Each structure stands twice: as structure tokens, then as C-alpha cells.
N, C-alpha and C positions, 0 to 999 in steps of 0.2 A: 587573360588566358590564350582568349581568340584573338585580341588584338597583336601578341606576341605571335599565334601561329601564322595571321596575316602579314605580318614585318618579315617571319622567316622565308615564306613563298616567294614574298615581294625580293627578297635577296638572292635566292638561289634564279628567278627569273633572271634579274639583275647579272649576277654573277655569271649564269650561260651564254647572255645578248654580249656580254663582255669578252668572254673567251672567243665566239665566233668573231666577234669584230678584231680583236688582235691576231684573230689567224690569217685575216684577210690583211692586216695591216704592216705585220710584223715585216722587215728587213728581211730580203732573200742570203743574207750574209749570216744571220743568224742563228739559220737552220744548220743542223749538224750534219742532217743525211742530203747527199745531190739527189732531187728528184728530176726526173725527166716527165716533162709536162706538152702534151702534145700540140700543136702551133693554134693558134685559133681561128676555128672554123665558124664563118658565119653562112646562113643559105639561106637566101631569100625566096620567097615562095607568097602565093595567090597575085600578087602586084607588085609596081617597082615602088609601092608606097606602105607597104607591109613588110615586114622583117619575122621570121621566126629564129631564135638564136638558142641551139641547145647547149646544156650544160658542158663545159670542158670534164677529164676526170677527176678535179678537185671537188664538182660541183657548183662551180661559179660562173657567171657568164661573161662568157672572155668573145672579144669580137675583134675583128679589123676595121678601122676607120681611116680619117683623114681630116687633119685641118690644117685649112689652107692648100689643100693638093700634097701633102707630107701627109706618107702613110703612116699609122701609131697605132699600137696595139690599146685597146683600153679591157676595163674587167668592167660591168656594169653595175653598179651602186645605188641603190634606191635611197639608202641612207646616205648620200652623200649630200649634201646640199648644193652644190655647185664641181663644174669639169675639175678634179684635180689629176695634176701634172708634176713626173719628179723635176730635178732640174734639168738631169740631161736630154730625157723627151723636150722640154720648154726649150734647150737651148739650140735643139734642131729647127726649131720654127721660130728662132729668132726674136726667142724671148729671154735674155739675161740680167734677170735683175738683181740690183746692187744691193749691198746688204740695210741702206736705208731704203728699200721697197717691201721689206717684209715688216711691216706693219700692221696686219691682220692677225689673229689669235683664235685659232683651231684647235678642238679639241678631238683630238682620236682618240682611242682604244692604249695608246701608248703613252698619253699623257697630252698635253696642251704646248703646242709648238707653234712659231710666229711662219705666216705665208704670206706670199705676196699674190696683190690680186692681177687679173689680167682680165683683157677681154678678144675671145676670138673671133675674126669676122667670120669663119664658116666652118664646121663641122659636120662631116658625112659618115652616118653607118649607111653601108648597104645601098638603095636608092633614095634614104633619108637624107635629108639639108637643113639644117638647122643656122639661121646666121646671127650675128652678135648675140654669144655667149659666155656668159660669166663664168672666169676660171680660178682657181689658186695654182700659182707656184710652190711648191715646198720643196725642203732639201730631201737630199738623194735616200739619206739613211731615216726620213718618215715616212716616205712613200716609195715603197717596192714596185708598185703595179699603177698605171693608170685609172683613174676614175672617171668614170663616164655617170657624172650624177644629175640632180634635178635641175641644174642651167639648163639642160640640155631637152632631159626627160618631160619636164613640163610643159615644153613646146611642142608635145606630139599631140594628136590630137588623142590616144591611148597609148597606155604601156601595162600590159597583166602578165601573170603567169599560167599557163595555160597548158595541159594534158606533157605536162615535164616541161617545155620550152617556153623562155621570154618573148613576149609577142611586142614588136613597136609598130605603129602606126600615125603615118601624117598624114 
């Protein structure tokens, strides 16, 4: 009986986690009501190498950034292994994978999909710049928002959630 209760608790926790991930990953076209989201605003504080990001109205940490000097919006996702770009955004930076480039399998809350590997020469968020960042390009229908994942975050001195904000330090 004890094992059954532990198993049930694990399933409930896993279900909650998957529901949260699905809300992050679901395509915008799948929503039935139009949502108005304030533009991503990042406020740098303390120094040019420390960035403080407040949550947006949805509770996500959205921020403006640049890839190779071109502006892009990201949602910071500490659960994403790499920076993930949808095809439309990637095309703005000259990344246009052909069908044969989609060789990586990625497991998301929406299931397993194929993605194309890429390397970004430079990613900037506020005053923080990281070079040679691994990334994946996913089909637009699989990724509604670009994700700033661990291939960027792990190259920082630290990142942490404190006082209701996400802090990035290089």
C-alpha cells in the first residue's frame, strides 16, 4: 500500500510538471482566446555583467536579446538543454535548415520531434555576451517562443531566482 501511495504521489508531481511544460511549449495558434502580453522588458541592475529579469504577466522570464547583433525575444528556460529557436526566428539569422538537417530528436511536453543542430557565434542578453552557443532549430508548430536554455546559461558565472526575479551574472 505504501508503494502504491508513493507511486501515486510521483505521478501527481509528474503530471503537474508536464502541465506546466505544456503551457510553455504549446503553439500560440492552439489557444482559443487572444492574450495580450506586455513586451519583454529587461532591467539591468548593479553592473554591466549582472542582469535582473522580472517575470512577465504570465510569470515567465521573458527578455530581449541579440543573436549575432540581430534582435530576438527569448523566454528563459532552465529546463531546456540548449537555446531553442523556431524556424521563423532562425531564418532571420540566416539559419535555414533543410529537411535533411533535422536529425536530432527532442522530447518536449508536446512529444518527440526532430530538430536541426546549430551553433550561434554570439548571444547577448543585456550586457552579458556568450560566444559559441549550441542551439537547436525546431519547426514553428513545435515551438512558439524562443528558449534561452542551458547552453547559454551554463556559461555564466551564476544564475538564480531571488526576490521574485531571475538574476544572471557573468
